[in-house]
Backbone bond lengths (Angstrom), bond angles and torsions (degrees), N, CA, C in turn:
res aa  C-N    CA-C-N  psi(-1)  N-CA   C-N-CA  omega(-1)  CA-C   N-CA-C  phi
1 M - - - 1.460 - - 1.530 109.70 -
2 D 1.303 115.88 139.61 1.458 121.60 174.43 1.529 109.25 -96.99
3 Y 1.318 116.17 145.58 1.465 121.48 177.78 1.525 109.02 -125.41
4 V 1.325 115.95 139.73 1.464 121.59 -178.66 1.522 109.11 -137.22
5 K 1.327 115.48 163.77 1.455 120.20 174.82 1.532 109.41 -75.93
6 L 1.323 116.24 144.82 1.451 120.82 175.77 1.527 108.59 -84.81
7 G 1.334 116.36 105.90 1.451 120.28 -176.47 1.512 110.86 60.20
8 R 1.333 116.68 -135.48 1.464 121.70 -179.96 1.521 112.13 -94.30
9 T 1.327 117.25 11.12 1.462 120.28 179.64 1.519 110.65 -81.09
10 G 1.322 115.28 174.09 1.455 120.77 172.77 1.517 112.70 -91.63
11 L 1.340 117.26 2.25 1.462 121.81 -176.32 1.523 110.83 -74.32
12 E 1.331 116.73 123.97 1.456 121.81 -179.67 1.529 109.94 -96.88
13 V 1.318 115.28 126.13 1.469 120.92 -179.79 1.513 109.60 -128.48
14 S 1.317 115.37 152.76 1.461 120.42 174.82 1.521 109.53 -67.31
15 R 1.326 116.01 152.04 1.461 121.04 -178.26 1.524 112.62 -71.34
16 I 1.311 116.41 -9.00 1.457 122.55 171.98 1.526 107.65 -120.61
17 C 1.329 115.87 131.94 1.462 121.95 174.98 1.529 107.95 -109.24
18 L 1.324 116.74 133.92 1.463 119.57 176.91 1.523 109.15 -84.84
19 G 1.317 116.36 116.91 1.456 121.63 175.73 1.515 110.24 -82.66
20 C 1.321 116.87 128.27 1.461 121.01 -170.83 1.523 113.79 -106.74
21 M 1.334 117.50 17.30 1.456 119.65 172.78 1.527 111.14 -63.05
22 S 1.328 116.41 -22.23 1.466 121.66 -177.45 1.520 113.05 -75.12
23 Y 1.332 117.98 -6.28 1.455 121.21 -175.08 1.519 110.37 -118.92
24 G 1.323 115.71 130.36 1.456 120.28 -178.92 1.510 110.72 169.69
25 V 1.304 116.39 -174.56 1.467 121.90 175.68 1.523 107.32 -87.25
26 P 1.341 118.66 116.77 1.466 120.67 -173.98 1.523 114.18 -57.10
27 E 1.319 116.82 -29.65 1.461 120.19 -177.92 1.525 113.06 -80.90
28 R 1.326 116.98 -4.55 1.474 121.97 -179.25 1.522 109.00 -110.28
29 G 1.303 117.73 133.04 1.450 120.37 178.13 1.515 113.13 85.97
30 N 1.347 116.19 -160.38 1.465 121.83 -170.69 1.515 114.93 -101.44
31 H 1.337 118.36 -4.48 1.464 120.04 -172.74 1.529 110.68 -116.51
32 R 1.314 115.77 103.38 1.471 120.24 -179.43 1.528 112.90 -76.83
33 W 1.334 116.18 -13.19 1.463 120.48 -174.80 1.532 113.04 -87.93
34 V 1.333 118.36 -1.92 1.462 119.78 -175.33 1.529 111.73 -67.21
35 L 1.320 115.78 157.40 1.467 121.54 177.34 1.522 109.77 -86.14
36 N 1.328 115.96 137.72 1.456 119.44 178.28 1.531 110.09 -75.54
37 E 1.317 116.64 178.94 1.466 119.79 -172.58 1.520 113.31 -60.51
38 E 1.314 117.05 -44.47 1.466 119.78 -179.91 1.520 111.19 -61.01
39 E 1.322 116.62 -39.64 1.462 120.93 179.67 1.523 111.96 -74.57
40 A 1.324 117.47 -31.97 1.466 121.45 -173.65 1.519 113.18 -77.48
41 R 1.304 117.65 -36.14 1.464 120.84 -171.39 1.539 113.28 -56.29
42 P 1.338 120.71 -40.54 1.466 118.95 178.69 1.528 113.41 -62.10
43 F 1.329 117.68 -29.10 1.460 120.16 178.98 1.527 110.89 -71.10
44 I 1.311 116.28 -40.06 1.460 119.75 178.72 1.529 109.76 -67.34
45 K 1.329 116.32 -39.71 1.467 120.72 177.61 1.523 110.87 -63.77
46 K 1.322 117.03 -44.63 1.465 119.47 -179.11 1.518 110.90 -66.62
47 A 1.320 117.53 -38.57 1.461 120.13 177.48 1.522 110.45 -57.03
48 L 1.319 116.36 -45.50 1.459 120.38 177.80 1.524 111.18 -62.45
49 D 1.317 116.94 -43.00 1.461 121.06 179.61 1.524 111.53 -61.93
50 L 1.326 117.04 -31.11 1.466 121.67 178.88 1.528 112.54 -81.09
51 G 1.327 116.85 -3.98 1.448 120.33 178.56 1.512 114.95 98.00
52 I 1.328 117.62 2.26 1.462 120.31 176.95 1.522 108.71 -71.47
53 N 1.320 116.56 126.06 1.466 120.07 179.51 1.530 112.28 -116.94
54 F 1.334 117.49 3.88 1.461 123.97 -170.04 1.532 108.35 -116.92
55 F 1.341 116.71 120.54 1.462 122.20 -175.54 1.521 109.32 -129.47
56 D 1.329 116.39 129.00 1.462 121.85 -175.82 1.522 110.82 -119.62
57 T 1.328 116.04 128.29 1.455 121.25 175.78 1.530 108.03 -138.59
58 A 1.332 117.42 -165.86 1.465 121.67 179.09 1.508 108.73 -159.30
59 N 1.336 115.92 153.56 1.464 118.96 -179.91 1.523 111.58 -61.55
60 V 1.318 117.02 -33.20 1.457 121.01 -173.79 1.526 113.19 -81.74
61 Y 1.318 119.10 -14.08 1.460 120.40 -177.89 1.523 110.53 -65.51
62 S 1.326 114.62 118.77 1.470 121.80 179.69 1.524 111.19 49.87
63 D 1.345 114.13 41.48 1.469 120.39 174.01 1.520 112.24 57.42
64 G 1.327 116.22 40.47 1.455 120.82 177.14 1.515 115.19 89.28
65 T 1.325 118.09 -12.03 1.466 119.25 -175.28 1.521 112.33 -74.84
66 S 1.335 118.08 -22.64 1.462 119.11 173.74 1.520 110.39 -61.74
67 E 1.324 116.68 -46.61 1.467 119.62 178.17 1.528 111.05 -58.92
68 E 1.316 117.16 -41.78 1.465 120.21 -178.81 1.522 111.00 -62.86
69 I 1.329 116.81 -45.39 1.470 121.24 -178.33 1.527 110.56 -66.50
70 V 1.317 116.48 -45.19 1.462 120.66 179.99 1.525 110.66 -63.61
71 G 1.312 117.04 -43.20 1.456 120.25 -179.66 1.522 112.93 -61.38
72 R 1.336 116.30 -44.53 1.470 119.24 -179.84 1.528 111.35 -66.21
73 A 1.328 116.63 -41.75 1.469 119.92 -178.46 1.527 111.06 -65.60
74 L 1.318 116.97 -45.90 1.462 119.50 -178.88 1.528 111.41 -65.23
75 A 1.318 116.87 -34.73 1.471 119.85 176.91 1.521 111.00 -63.25
76 D 1.318 116.55 -34.28 1.461 120.85 -178.31 1.527 112.65 -81.83
77 F 1.332 117.01 -31.29 1.462 120.34 -169.43 1.525 115.32 -107.26
78 A 1.330 118.65 -12.92 1.469 119.65 -171.91 1.516 111.07 -143.51
79 K 1.339 115.33 161.88 1.453 121.98 170.93 1.521 108.20 -88.87
80 R 1.327 116.48 135.12 1.462 120.28 -173.59 1.527 112.59 -56.84
81 D 1.310 118.42 -39.07 1.460 120.47 -176.31 1.528 112.83 -72.10
82 E 1.322 116.94 -11.95 1.465 119.98 -177.41 1.522 113.19 -98.54
83 I 1.327 117.64 -0.54 1.460 120.32 -178.28 1.528 110.14 -122.97
84 V 1.328 114.72 158.84 1.459 122.58 178.63 1.520 107.49 -119.25
85 V 1.315 115.47 116.58 1.466 121.24 -175.47 1.529 109.61 -112.65
86 A 1.326 115.00 127.59 1.464 120.99 179.40 1.523 109.37 -120.68
87 T 1.318 115.86 139.49 1.463 119.71 171.83 1.527 108.23 -139.35
88 K 1.337 115.86 179.18 1.468 119.77 -171.32 1.520 110.98 -138.20
89 V 1.349 113.77 161.11 1.460 121.94 179.15 1.522 109.14 -136.98
90 N 1.297 117.00 143.72 1.461 127.35 172.22 1.521 110.21 149.60
91 G 1.327 117.87 -42.42 1.460 120.94 -176.14 1.520 112.97 -60.64
92 R 1.320 114.61 156.46 1.472 120.07 -177.70 1.517 111.19 -69.90
93 M 1.347 115.19 126.23 1.450 121.69 -178.98 1.524 113.25 -113.47
94 H 1.323 117.20 -15.75 1.459 119.85 172.57 1.525 107.73 -157.51
95 P 1.331 117.59 154.36 1.468 120.16 -177.96 1.520 111.58 -70.18
96 G 1.328 114.47 160.69 1.451 119.53 174.27 1.512 113.74 88.66
97 P 1.329 116.82 -174.64 1.469 121.74 -178.22 1.526 112.14 -59.96
98 N 1.329 115.20 143.43 1.472 123.13 174.36 1.521 113.81 66.41
99 G 1.328 116.27 18.29 1.464 119.30 179.41 1.508 113.95 -88.88
100 A 1.332 116.93 -1.03 1.464 121.56 -179.13 1.516 108.63 -158.34
101 G 1.331 116.32 174.43 1.451 121.10 172.59 1.512 114.31 96.39
102 L 1.336 114.38 -170.64 1.461 121.57 -172.33 1.522 113.12 -121.01
103 S 1.326 116.76 32.81 1.454 119.58 172.25 1.530 109.53 -70.23
104 R 1.309 115.81 163.53 1.468 119.72 175.86 1.525 110.42 -58.43
105 K 1.321 116.33 -43.24 1.463 120.32 179.98 1.527 110.67 -59.16
106 A 1.340 116.48 -47.65 1.461 119.92 -177.24 1.524 111.55 -65.23
107 I 1.315 116.78 -45.78 1.465 119.96 -177.45 1.525 111.48 -62.59
108 L 1.330 116.97 -47.14 1.463 119.30 -176.83 1.524 112.15 -69.91
109 S 1.320 116.97 -28.60 1.468 119.81 174.82 1.520 111.10 -74.99
110 E 1.320 116.06 -44.83 1.469 119.46 -172.66 1.518 113.22 -73.42
111 I 1.330 119.18 -29.55 1.464 117.48 175.38 1.521 109.70 -64.32
112 D 1.324 117.33 -39.53 1.471 119.61 177.98 1.522 111.30 -66.17
113 N 1.326 116.96 -40.09 1.458 120.28 178.59 1.525 111.21 -64.75
114 S 1.347 116.74 -41.19 1.461 119.62 178.54 1.521 111.33 -64.82
115 L 1.324 117.00 -43.39 1.463 119.65 179.48 1.523 111.35 -63.46
116 R 1.329 116.27 -36.64 1.464 119.46 177.51 1.527 110.50 -64.70
117 R 1.320 117.20 -44.97 1.465 119.70 -179.80 1.525 111.72 -66.84
118 L 1.331 116.58 -39.79 1.462 120.56 178.45 1.528 112.30 -74.73
119 N 1.319 116.48 -17.82 1.465 123.27 -174.31 1.526 110.47 56.84
120 M 1.334 114.18 48.40 1.460 121.96 179.48 1.518 109.43 -129.36
121 D 1.335 115.66 156.06 1.457 121.23 176.86 1.522 112.28 -81.22
122 Y 1.335 116.47 -23.74 1.458 121.14 -178.17 1.529 109.47 -157.02
123 V 1.311 116.32 159.16 1.464 121.47 167.19 1.523 107.22 -109.06
124 D 1.307 115.61 153.40 1.461 119.45 -179.98 1.525 111.43 -78.21
125 L 1.324 116.63 -34.90 1.458 120.55 -177.78 1.527 109.02 -137.83
126 Y 1.319 116.52 118.09 1.468 121.99 179.48 1.528 107.26 -110.12
127 Q 1.334 115.90 119.56 1.449 121.18 -170.03 1.528 112.20 -117.20
128 I 1.324 115.98 143.09 1.462 118.70 169.52 1.523 106.88 -82.56
129 H 1.331 115.40 128.03 1.464 120.72 -170.14 1.525 111.73 -71.64
130 R 1.312 117.17 -31.52 1.464 123.55 175.06 1.529 107.63 -154.91
131 F 1.320 117.05 169.43 1.460 122.48 174.52 1.525 109.00 -73.99
132 D 1.319 116.83 142.08 1.462 121.74 178.22 1.524 108.58 -117.88
133 A 1.332 115.49 99.40 1.460 120.99 -176.40 1.524 112.57 -71.20
134 S 1.333 118.05 -11.75 1.458 120.86 -177.31 1.521 113.15 -85.95
135 V 1.338 116.55 -5.04 1.466 121.14 -177.14 1.527 109.03 -122.34
136 P 1.336 118.93 135.47 1.461 120.12 176.81 1.528 111.35 -56.09
137 I 1.305 115.70 137.00 1.458 120.53 -179.78 1.526 111.35 -56.07
138 E 1.324 116.61 -40.13 1.475 120.00 -178.37 1.522 111.37 -62.62
139 E 1.330 117.47 -36.25 1.459 119.97 178.62 1.524 110.88 -64.24
140 T 1.328 115.86 -45.14 1.465 120.41 179.70 1.519 111.47 -63.67
141 M 1.336 116.73 -47.72 1.460 119.92 -175.17 1.526 112.13 -67.61
142 E 1.321 117.81 -37.12 1.463 119.38 178.42 1.527 110.85 -68.37
143 A 1.339 116.54 -38.85 1.466 119.51 178.28 1.526 110.63 -63.45
144 L 1.329 117.28 -42.53 1.463 120.68 177.95 1.530 110.88 -64.11
145 H 1.313 116.07 -40.34 1.473 120.64 175.80 1.531 110.74 -58.50
146 D 1.318 116.19 -42.32 1.461 120.05 179.99 1.522 111.90 -67.24
147 V 1.322 116.85 -33.39 1.466 120.54 175.49 1.526 110.16 -60.98
148 V 1.335 115.87 -44.67 1.465 120.11 179.13 1.527 110.55 -65.46
149 K 1.327 116.70 -45.88 1.465 119.63 -177.47 1.527 112.08 -66.98
150 A 1.316 116.76 -23.93 1.471 120.26 176.14 1.529 112.03 -80.58
151 G 1.335 116.95 -3.05 1.460 120.83 178.46 1.515 114.13 80.97
152 K 1.318 117.14 13.59 1.467 120.14 -177.75 1.525 112.70 -90.59
153 A 1.320 116.87 -13.66 1.463 122.64 174.10 1.511 108.27 -146.63
154 R 1.326 116.00 144.37 1.467 119.84 178.91 1.529 111.29 -86.02
155 Y 1.325 115.75 -37.14 1.469 121.91 -179.09 1.519 108.26 -141.96
156 I 1.345 115.50 164.70 1.465 119.83 174.58 1.520 109.65 -124.37
157 G 1.341 114.61 151.98 1.450 121.24 179.27 1.515 110.30 -141.26
158 A 1.316 115.50 174.25 1.461 121.66 179.80 1.522 109.34 -130.23
159 S 1.336 115.03 169.25 1.462 120.23 176.95 1.523 108.31 -130.55
160 S 1.306 116.99 -171.87 1.462 124.40 -165.41 1.522 114.70 -44.45
161 M 1.321 115.09 127.50 1.460 123.86 176.14 1.522 107.35 -165.88
162 Y 1.329 116.90 176.03 1.459 120.02 174.34 1.525 109.63 -72.65
163 A 1.317 115.87 149.96 1.464 120.56 -179.64 1.525 111.38 -60.15
164 W 1.329 117.11 -36.97 1.467 119.14 -178.97 1.529 111.14 -66.87
165 Q 1.342 116.57 -33.33 1.463 119.63 176.74 1.524 110.69 -67.43
166 F 1.323 115.81 -42.98 1.461 120.73 -179.89 1.522 110.36 -63.07
167 L 1.323 116.53 -41.97 1.452 119.91 -179.94 1.531 111.41 -64.99
168 K 1.333 117.35 -38.33 1.466 119.98 177.21 1.530 110.84 -62.14
169 M 1.324 116.54 -38.29 1.462 119.23 179.37 1.524 110.97 -69.16
170 L 1.332 117.02 -41.00 1.464 120.38 176.54 1.524 110.60 -61.97
171 N 1.321 115.81 -41.55 1.460 119.43 -179.41 1.532 112.05 -66.22
172 A 1.334 116.44 -37.15 1.466 119.75 177.97 1.526 110.51 -62.75
173 A 1.325 115.98 -41.89 1.469 119.44 178.17 1.525 110.58 -63.18
174 D 1.326 116.66 -44.48 1.462 120.45 -179.29 1.529 111.10 -63.75
175 K 1.307 116.89 -42.06 1.467 121.52 -176.71 1.525 111.73 -62.16
176 H 1.348 115.88 -39.25 1.465 119.63 -173.74 1.537 113.44 -101.11
177 G 1.321 116.72 -0.84 1.458 118.94 -178.55 1.517 113.53 73.86
178 W 1.342 116.40 26.97 1.455 120.95 179.09 1.529 110.47 -90.17
179 T 1.321 115.52 167.93 1.457 121.78 178.38 1.528 110.08 -60.93
180 R 1.321 115.75 136.51 1.456 122.83 -176.14 1.530 110.73 -97.36
181 F 1.305 116.95 148.85 1.454 120.00 171.38 1.529 109.69 -62.75
182 V 1.334 115.54 139.93 1.469 120.06 177.55 1.518 111.94 -111.53
183 S 1.338 117.81 -8.74 1.462 119.96 -175.68 1.519 110.88 -146.59
184 M 1.332 114.58 156.55 1.458 123.02 173.71 1.530 107.92 -129.96
185 Q 1.318 115.25 120.22 1.461 121.36 176.74 1.534 107.09 -101.37
186 N 1.328 115.58 100.77 1.458 119.85 -175.32 1.520 111.12 -128.44
187 Y 1.323 113.92 176.50 1.464 121.90 -171.71 1.526 109.18 -93.20
188 V 1.342 116.32 106.28 1.457 121.36 -177.03 1.522 109.12 -137.59
189 N 1.323 116.69 122.29 1.461 121.90 172.72 1.524 108.52 -165.24
190 L 1.310 117.09 178.62 1.458 120.81 -176.95 1.526 113.16 -65.85
191 L 1.319 117.81 -19.74 1.461 120.60 177.96 1.523 112.68 -94.02
192 Y 1.310 117.15 -9.88 1.469 120.19 178.56 1.520 109.12 -144.09
193 R 1.339 116.12 103.42 1.460 121.56 -173.00 1.528 112.13 -118.76
194 E 1.313 116.60 16.37 1.466 119.12 -177.03 1.531 112.68 -64.56
195 E 1.336 117.37 -23.88 1.464 120.31 179.50 1.528 112.41 -67.32
196 E 1.331 116.57 -16.97 1.460 119.86 178.00 1.523 112.29 -68.94
197 R 1.333 117.07 -18.81 1.461 120.16 -175.81 1.527 111.90 -73.07
198 E 1.323 117.70 -48.12 1.463 120.29 -175.06 1.526 113.54 -129.94
199 M 1.346 117.41 -45.34 1.466 118.40 -171.80 1.522 112.90 -67.44
200 L 1.320 118.17 -46.10 1.463 118.82 -178.91 1.532 112.10 -64.32
201 P 1.340 119.90 -44.14 1.470 118.41 175.14 1.528 112.80 -61.05
202 L 1.333 117.31 -37.86 1.460 120.01 177.48 1.523 110.56 -62.04
203 C 1.327 116.74 -45.37 1.464 120.61 -179.56 1.526 111.43 -63.07
204 K 1.323 116.36 -39.88 1.467 119.38 178.05 1.521 110.67 -63.37
205 E 1.325 117.06 -44.05 1.462 121.48 -179.37 1.519 111.71 -64.62
206 E 1.340 117.41 -37.23 1.458 122.45 -174.67 1.528 113.67 -92.91
207 G 1.324 117.17 -0.15 1.459 120.06 179.75 1.508 113.87 71.57
208 I 1.328 116.04 33.19 1.467 121.85 -178.32 1.528 109.59 -94.89
209 G 1.315 117.19 129.75 1.449 120.67 174.73 1.522 110.75 -73.50
210 V 1.327 117.11 139.48 1.465 122.36 -179.50 1.515 109.31 -109.70
211 I 1.334 115.55 125.42 1.472 121.36 -179.68 1.531 107.95 -125.40
212 P 1.331 117.38 83.94 1.461 121.26 -170.92 1.526 113.61 -63.69
213 W 1.336 115.27 138.58 1.459 119.58 169.89 1.522 109.16 -92.42
214 S 1.314 115.90 153.89 1.464 123.91 -179.77 1.527 112.97 52.09
215 P 1.327 118.65 51.76 1.470 120.16 179.69 1.523 113.31 -65.77
216 L 1.337 116.85 -17.25 1.464 120.90 177.43 1.527 111.68 -105.17
217 A 1.330 116.09 15.58 1.474 121.62 178.29 1.530 110.86 53.99
218 R 1.323 114.33 51.46 1.463 121.10 179.87 1.533 112.18 54.45
219 G 1.321 115.06 35.64 1.460 121.43 176.97 1.516 115.19 85.86
220 R 1.321 118.08 -6.14 1.465 120.08 -177.19 1.527 112.33 -65.00
221 L 1.317 117.05 -26.94 1.463 120.16 179.30 1.521 112.90 -80.63
222 T 1.317 117.43 -5.78 1.468 120.71 -174.40 1.521 113.88 -104.90
223 R 1.324 117.63 0.40 1.464 120.78 -176.47 1.525 109.46 -148.02
224 D 1.350 115.33 168.98 1.460 119.71 176.15 1.522 109.89 -59.82
225 W 1.315 116.33 149.37 1.457 122.17 -172.31 1.520 113.20 -56.15
226 D 1.324 117.31 -38.40 1.463 120.49 -173.34 1.527 114.18 -87.94
227 V 1.315 117.34 -1.87 1.463 120.63 -179.05 1.525 109.80 -79.07
228 E 1.327 116.00 129.00 1.465 121.77 178.64 1.528 109.88 -105.55
229 T 1.329 115.49 153.09 1.457 121.69 174.46 1.517 108.68 -124.26
230 A 1.327 116.13 171.32 1.467 119.68 178.39 1.513 110.58 -59.92
231 R 1.340 116.21 -35.51 1.470 119.21 178.97 1.524 110.84 -71.47
232 S 1.341 117.46 -48.01 1.460 119.29 -174.68 1.519 112.15 -64.48
233 E 1.325 117.03 -29.45 1.467 120.39 -179.72 1.523 112.14 -70.70
234 T 1.333 117.84 -24.36 1.466 120.92 -176.39 1.517 113.20 -115.42
235 D 1.329 117.66 0.55 1.459 122.43 -175.23 1.526 110.08 -87.83
236 E 1.328 116.68 87.17 1.460 120.46 -176.72 1.530 111.71 -65.59
237 F 1.332 117.89 -38.14 1.459 120.36 177.98 1.520 110.22 -64.25
238 G 1.324 116.18 -42.76 1.459 119.87 179.57 1.516 112.59 -60.34
239 K 1.327 116.97 -37.14 1.460 120.03 -179.82 1.516 111.93 -63.13
240 T 1.326 117.43 -32.08 1.461 120.30 -179.23 1.525 112.16 -72.31
241 L 1.332 118.41 -17.17 1.451 121.16 -175.17 1.518 113.40 -78.86
242 Y 1.325 117.67 -20.37 1.463 119.96 -171.49 1.520 114.57 -128.70
243 A 1.310 117.46 4.77 1.460 120.21 -169.88 1.521 113.31 -63.28
244 S 1.330 118.85 -37.05 1.463 120.95 -170.44 1.523 114.74 -93.50
245 T 1.330 118.11 -3.18 1.468 120.67 -175.47 1.527 111.68 -130.76
246 A 1.307 116.96 32.07 1.464 121.19 -170.99 1.524 112.85 -59.87
247 D 1.323 117.84 -42.65 1.468 119.92 -176.15 1.525 111.39 -63.69
248 A 1.337 116.66 -47.45 1.462 120.07 178.86 1.521 111.29 -66.83
249 D 1.321 116.97 -39.06 1.463 120.65 -179.99 1.525 111.10 -63.66
250 K 1.315 116.58 -39.80 1.468 120.23 178.32 1.524 109.98 -61.20
251 A 1.328 117.11 -38.96 1.458 120.09 179.29 1.526 111.10 -63.55
252 V 1.325 117.19 -37.47 1.468 120.95 177.14 1.525 109.69 -65.25
253 V 1.319 116.86 -45.78 1.466 121.04 178.93 1.534 110.30 -57.78
254 D 1.326 116.62 -40.46 1.468 120.63 178.60 1.531 110.96 -64.53
255 R 1.336 117.57 -37.29 1.467 120.32 178.13 1.524 110.74 -66.35
256 V 1.328 117.09 -39.65 1.465 120.34 177.00 1.526 109.93 -59.72
257 A 1.328 115.99 -44.20 1.469 120.50 179.27 1.526 110.75 -61.27
258 A 1.327 117.09 -40.42 1.463 120.68 -178.31 1.531 111.31 -65.36
259 V 1.328 117.23 -44.19 1.466 120.43 178.98 1.527 110.01 -65.58
260 A 1.332 116.55 -42.32 1.464 120.05 179.32 1.524 111.33 -61.72
261 N 1.322 116.52 -44.00 1.473 120.40 -179.92 1.524 111.49 -64.42
262 S 1.330 116.20 -39.31 1.464 118.87 -178.52 1.523 111.52 -68.16
263 R 1.317 117.01 -28.99 1.471 121.17 -179.31 1.525 112.76 -93.49
264 G 1.326 116.55 -16.90 1.459 119.86 -176.79 1.515 112.67 74.12
265 I 1.331 116.91 32.42 1.460 121.75 178.19 1.518 108.67 -126.20
266 S 1.316 116.73 174.32 1.463 119.86 -177.30 1.531 110.93 -77.37
267 R 1.320 114.99 158.64 1.462 120.26 176.62 1.530 110.97 -64.71
268 A 1.318 116.18 -35.89 1.459 119.57 179.16 1.522 111.12 -59.34
269 Q 1.321 116.81 -40.53 1.460 119.72 179.54 1.522 111.24 -63.72
270 V 1.316 117.15 -39.85 1.466 120.90 179.26 1.525 110.58 -65.53
271 A 1.335 116.24 -48.77 1.467 120.57 -177.48 1.526 111.36 -63.27
272 L 1.326 116.99 -40.13 1.466 120.11 178.77 1.524 111.65 -71.19
273 A 1.330 116.85 -37.24 1.462 119.81 177.86 1.518 110.76 -61.05
274 W 1.330 116.61 -35.36 1.469 119.92 177.41 1.534 110.48 -64.29
275 V 1.335 117.27 -44.85 1.465 120.73 179.53 1.531 110.21 -64.19
276 L 1.314 117.19 -42.41 1.459 121.27 -176.07 1.524 112.75 -63.19
277 Q 1.338 117.69 -28.43 1.463 119.18 -178.28 1.528 112.92 -86.56
278 K 1.336 116.87 -4.34 1.457 120.46 179.53 1.526 110.53 -80.25
279 E 1.303 117.68 129.97 1.460 120.68 174.95 1.522 110.05 -86.34
280 P 1.342 118.75 142.80 1.466 128.31 -1.16 1.532 112.06 -103.33
281 V 1.324 117.40 52.49 1.462 121.43 -178.68 1.532 110.31 -63.77
282 T 1.324 115.09 129.52 1.463 121.83 177.56 1.523 111.08 -94.35
283 A 1.342 116.27 -55.41 1.466 120.56 -174.74 1.524 109.80 -155.60
284 P 1.329 118.43 111.70 1.458 119.68 173.38 1.527 110.62 -62.29
285 I 1.319 115.91 144.39 1.465 121.47 177.52 1.517 108.36 -93.69
286 V 1.314 116.22 113.73 1.462 122.22 -173.19 1.519 109.88 -110.01
287 G 1.319 116.49 125.57 1.455 121.00 172.03 1.517 110.22 -85.17
288 A 1.313 117.67 148.99 1.460 120.94 -178.28 1.523 109.94 -140.16
289 T 1.328 116.15 117.84 1.458 121.50 173.84 1.531 111.51 -120.18
290 K 1.332 115.44 -2.12 1.454 122.62 171.72 1.523 107.19 -135.13
291 M 1.330 116.67 145.27 1.452 119.46 -172.67 1.521 112.95 -60.46
292 H 1.324 117.59 -32.08 1.462 118.76 -178.54 1.533 111.60 -69.15
293 H 1.332 117.71 -16.85 1.467 119.61 175.07 1.527 110.19 -61.89
294 L 1.332 116.81 -41.56 1.459 120.80 178.37 1.523 111.15 -69.62
295 D 1.332 117.23 -41.23 1.462 120.62 178.84 1.527 110.69 -61.20
296 D 1.339 116.53 -44.22 1.464 120.32 179.23 1.519 111.83 -63.75
297 A 1.335 115.81 -39.92 1.469 119.32 -178.57 1.521 110.89 -61.76
298 V 1.311 116.56 -46.20 1.464 119.81 -179.24 1.527 110.61 -70.31
299 A 1.318 117.19 -37.68 1.468 120.20 178.74 1.521 111.30 -63.24
300 A 1.328 117.69 -30.66 1.467 120.93 -179.39 1.521 112.18 -61.76
301 L 1.338 117.14 -24.12 1.457 120.16 178.99 1.522 112.19 -64.01
302 S 1.320 116.62 -21.79 1.466 121.06 -178.77 1.523 112.70 -97.16
303 V 1.312 117.43 1.58 1.467 121.73 -178.55 1.523 108.98 -95.49
304 S 1.316 116.57 117.78 1.458 122.45 177.34 1.524 108.03 -110.24
305 L 1.300 116.35 105.71 1.459 120.80 -178.26 1.530 110.44 -72.88
306 T 1.329 115.95 143.12 1.456 119.77 176.36 1.524 109.85 -79.43
307 A 1.317 115.74 164.90 1.459 120.30 177.79 1.522 110.73 -60.79
308 D 1.323 116.66 -37.95 1.468 119.97 179.29 1.524 110.98 -67.27
309 E 1.325 117.07 -39.71 1.463 119.93 178.58 1.530 110.65 -65.29
310 I 1.309 117.15 -42.80 1.465 120.66 178.38 1.527 110.23 -61.61
311 A 1.327 116.44 -44.19 1.469 120.09 178.90 1.517 111.23 -61.69
312 S 1.322 117.18 -39.71 1.459 120.81 179.24 1.519 111.49 -66.16
313 L 1.320 116.96 -42.27 1.462 121.39 179.83 1.526 111.54 -64.96
314 E 1.321 116.75 -35.66 1.460 120.97 -174.19 1.530 113.65 -87.43
315 A 1.308 117.06 -19.82 1.467 120.91 -171.24 1.532 114.94 -58.36
316 P 1.343 120.51 -41.33 1.471 118.97 -176.42 1.527 114.84 -75.33
317 Y 1.309 118.22 -6.93 1.464 120.89 -172.65 1.524 111.83 -63.87
318 V 1.315 116.11 138.81 1.460 122.65 173.03 1.527 108.28 -122.12
319 P 1.335 118.27 153.96 1.465 119.67 178.20 1.516 111.61 -56.05
320 H 1.329 115.05 139.72 1.460 122.06 -179.41 1.527 110.35 -111.70
321 P 1.322 116.38 154.86 1.469 118.02 168.66 1.523 109.53 -60.00
322 V 1.328 116.42 149.42 1.461 119.71 177.60 1.516 109.18 -66.35
323 L 1.323 115.92 124.23 1.467 122.07 -171.31 1.519 111.04 -132.38
324 G 1.335 115.17 166.82 1.456 121.45 169.08 1.503 115.38 86.67
325 F 1.348 118.62 6.10 1.453 119.62 -174.57 1.517 113.59 -90.17
326 R 1.325 119.21 -11.19 1.452 119.42 -178.75 1.513 110.90 -92.15
């Protein structure tokens, strides 16, 4: 396993992050395809055995049960000081007023709720799950700063938003001397490259670590275009990501297959190797519901794509509508 600094921080993370949205109580939340606790624990154990020290979850995943499962497993399998745990805030956690968003009330309540579910004293990275236009930026940034100063989070990060929104938040932190975001968790893969236009250059300039979600495009880059899975058949959000560019996306998937076949490796390794070579990507967030998903993720670290292979993979791409912000 390779380890790198997250952005300009001193925090060392594995080059692969295990995304834990795949683990939770299937009857809770929006994803019926998730693995329950008994099924999930071997994946967390294997990730640790492979050298992965970086785990990402969110309060909203399976109505909080992802955090509970991840917290119990990590307590059993790892030493707290040797792992990096990230979670997120913004999604709706209860009905009615103040049940979601990035107000001071919501942030200060939800960090405590997340720590209780994780059974931890602190998280290493506390991320805003999306931008909240209904709350003043200064209110959000000061609340996050207070979370860090209270010792409940070591660093803060953000997730998908417009580059101009992210820059305004960074500027607010700088202006007031508050804690700055150190990471951006955004949507980057061979089927969606719009972040290369503004967000990735901004992150490189500002020293922000990039930890892309869905680097395999919800598995679409790992199989033939027409093959469906239990997740893809029920993933309504996923369907909205690719509906308008199917012909071009299929051509990209075919190129991934061609490179994989020529090398004798899996498509997942090719698609992940492409993400890993993009600057300033720190660690793609990989979901795993089959053991070979973890093996492929780690194997991708040893795949060095040639310039010709990269050009071939990128050639069919067409501009996409801006996606992934909700």
